[in-house]
C-alpha positions in Angstrom: -3.4 34.2 -3.2 -6.5 33.2 -0.9 -8.8 35.5 -2.8 -8.3 34.1 -6.0 -8.7 30.8 -5.0 -11.9 31.7 -3.0 -13.4 33.0 -6.5 -12.5 29.9 -8.2 -14.1 27.7 -5.6 -17.2 30.2 -6.1 -17.0 29.7 -10.1 -16.5 25.9 -9.5 -19.5 25.8 -7.2 -21.9 27.4 -9.9 -20.6 25.1 -12.8 -21.5 22.1 -10.7 -25.0 23.6 -10.2 -24.3 25.3 -6.7 -23.0 22.0 -5.2 -19.9 23.0 -2.8 -16.8 22.8 -5.0 -14.7 19.8 -3.8 -10.8 18.9 -4.1 -10.3 16.3 -6.6 -9.6 13.0 -4.7 -7.1 10.1 -6.4 -9.4 7.2 -7.9 -7.5 4.8 -5.3 -9.0 6.7 -2.5 -12.7 7.2 -4.0 -14.4 4.4 -2.0 -12.6 5.4 1.5 -15.2 7.3 3.9 -13.7 10.9 4.2 -13.6 12.4 7.8 -15.0 15.7 8.1 -12.3 18.3 10.3 -13.5 20.4 13.0 -11.4 23.2 13.8 -9.7 23.7 10.8 -11.8 26.3 8.4 -12.1 28.8 9.9 -8.9 28.8 11.9 -8.8 30.3 14.9 -5.8 31.1 16.9 -4.6 28.2 18.9 -8.0 26.3 18.4 -8.0 22.0 18.6 -8.2 20.5 15.2 -10.4 16.9 15.6 -11.0 14.4 12.6 -11.8 10.7 13.0 -10.5 9.1 15.9 -7.8 11.6 15.9 -7.9 15.1 18.2 -5.2 17.4 19.3 -4.4 17.9 23.1 -2.7 21.0 22.3 -2.4 23.4 19.2 0.1 26.4 19.5 0.7 28.6 16.8 3.7 31.1 17.0 4.3 34.9 15.8 5.5 35.4 12.5 9.3 37.3 11.9 10.1 39.3 9.0 13.3 40.5 8.1 14.1 42.8 5.1 16.9 44.0 3.7 17.1 47.0 0.7 20.6 46.9 -1.5 20.5 48.2 -4.9 17.0 48.6 -5.5 16.7 44.7 -4.5 14.6 43.8 -1.6 15.5 40.4 0.4 13.2 39.4 2.6 13.1 36.1 4.8 9.6 35.5 6.7 9.1 32.2 9.2 6.3 31.1 11.5 6.6 28.0 14.0 4.0 26.0 15.1 3.4 22.9 17.1 0.7 20.7 18.5 0.0 17.1 20.3 -2.3 15.0 18.4 -3.9 11.8 20.6 -2.8 8.5 18.9 -3.5 4.9 19.6 -0.4 4.4 21.3 0.1 7.7 23.2 0.6 11.6 22.3 2.1 12.5 18.8 4.3 15.8 19.2 4.9 17.9 15.6 7.1 21.0 15.7 6.7 22.6 12.4 8.3 25.9 11.0 6.8 27.5 7.9 9.4 29.8 5.9 9.6 31.9 2.6 12.9 33.5 1.3 12.3 35.9 -1.9 14.1 38.7 -3.9 12.3 41.2 -5.0 12.6 44.4 -7.2 9.7 46.3 -8.2 6.7 44.0 -8.9 9.3 41.2 -10.0 9.5 38.5 -7.4 12.3 35.9 -7.4 12.9 32.3 -5.5 16.6 32.3 -4.9 16.4 29.0 -3.9 14.7 28.0 -7.4 12.3 25.5 -5.1 15.0 24.1 -3.2 14.2 26.2 -0.3 11.2 23.8 2.2 8.4 26.0 2.7 7.3 23.7 5.7 9.6 21.6 7.7 8.3 19.8 10.9 9.9 17.2 13.5 7.6 14.6 14.8 8.3 12.7 18.2 6.4 11.5 21.1 4.7 8.3 20.2 6.0 8.0 16.5 9.2 9.7 14.9 9.5 11.0 11.8 9.6 14.0 9.6 7.9 16.0 7.1 9.4 18.2 4.4 7.3 20.7 1.9 9.2 22.7 -1.2 8.0 25.1 -3.5 8.4 23.1 -6.6 7.8 25.8 -9.3 5.2 28.3 -9.2 2.5 27.8 -7.1 3.3 24.0 -6.8 4.4 22.1 -3.9 5.6 18.7 -2.9 7.9 16.7 -0.7 8.4 13.8 1.5 7.3 12.2 4.5 9.1 9.5 6.7 8.6 7.5 9.6 11.3 5.0 10.2 11.2 2.7 7.2 8.1 4.1 6.1 8.2 6.8 3.3 5.9 8.7 1.7 5.5 11.3 -1.1 3.4 14.3 -1.0 2.3 16.7 -3.6 -0.5 19.7 -3.4 -3.5 19.3 -5.2 -5.4 21.8 -7.1 -8.0 20.3 -9.2 -11.8 20.5 -8.3 -14.0 17.7 -8.6 -15.8 17.4 -12.0 -14.7 20.7 -13.0 -11.5 21.6 -15.7 -11.0 24.7 -13.1 -7.6 24.4 -11.2 -6.9 26.7 -8.1 -4.0 29.2 -7.8 -2.7 27.7 -4.8 -3.3 24.2 -3.4 -6.9 23.2 -2.0 -5.5 20.2 -0.3 -2.3 17.0 -0.8 -2.0 13.8 -1.7 0.2 11.5 -0.1 1.4 8.3 -2.0 3.4 5.2 -0.6 5.4 5.0 -4.1 2.8 5.6 -6.8 0.0 4.2 -4.8 -2.2 7.1 -2.9 -2.8 6.2 0.8 -4.0 9.5 2.2 -5.4 13.0 1.5 -5.9 16.1 3.0 -8.6 19.0 1.8 -7.9 22.4 3.2 -10.8 24.2 1.8 -14.3 24.3 3.3 -14.6 22.7 6.3 -11.7 20.4 5.6 -11.6 16.6 5.0 -9.1 13.7 5.5 -9.1 10.2 3.8 -6.6 7.7 5.3 -6.8 4.4 3.6 -8.2 1.8 5.9 -6.3 -1.1 4.3 -2.8 0.3 6.3 -2.4 -0.7 9.8 -3.2 1.2 12.7 0.3 2.4 13.7 0.6 3.6 9.6 -2.7 5.4 10.0 -1.8 7.3 13.4 1.6 7.7 11.5 -0.6 9.8 8.5 -3.2 11.4 10.5 0.1 13.4 12.4 1.3 14.4 9.0 -2.5 15.2 7.8 -2.8 17.4 11.0 0.3 19.2 10.1 -0.8 19.9 6.7 -4.1 21.3 7.8 -2.4 23.3 10.2 -0.1 24.7 7.4 -0.7 28.2 6.1 1.4 29.4 3.0 3.3 32.6 4.2 0.9 34.8 1.9 -2.0 34.0 3.6 -1.0 34.0 7.3 -1.9 37.8 7.6 -5.6 36.3 7.8 -4.9 34.0 10.1 -3.4 36.6 12.5 -6.5 38.9 12.5 -8.0 36.1 14.6 -5.6 36.2 17.5 -6.4 37.6 20.7 -5.3 40.9 21.6 
């Protein structure tokens, strides 16, 4: 997955005159200053992440568990990996515990999602200074969408695969857009160094909530990509 995306990013850069390929940002956030991310790409084992006024106090990636069973020529596989972090917010540390997982059925070269897009690929619970949840599901082939909730605040989240100024689209997500109803209020670019947009019109408490969710999305790695990340783990 990541190899195909890297190839598309290179093509996109050539199409834009060798300018770095970037995620397409919704018009509502085009005038918002993006926060460059430190510590996301390249992602090293348990390294801190920082952007704007926010920085992780602790970031722990767990091991990947993989279970497979073969019966009548069909292989069933269940894979999951937890991670957690603490993010310094204005009102105190925000805590997050997340679980990335995948369930597939395969026979020869054919793979099927037995949940038909209903099995979450990422679930997070937030606590500490703020309470909330994040749920991301595989909504079709290489598409992800879900919901973020903090008390009465509910946001939609969807994967973005479009590049700025290019008709090309990535095979997998290059970032995420967070919307309040139909209005984009935040965005997270997961390619290159990584960038985060958060609408300055939001209350500071709401910005903190979205920063917590953005950090979870920055740390999220689809199960197809996790082996690359594990290669950087210490012996």
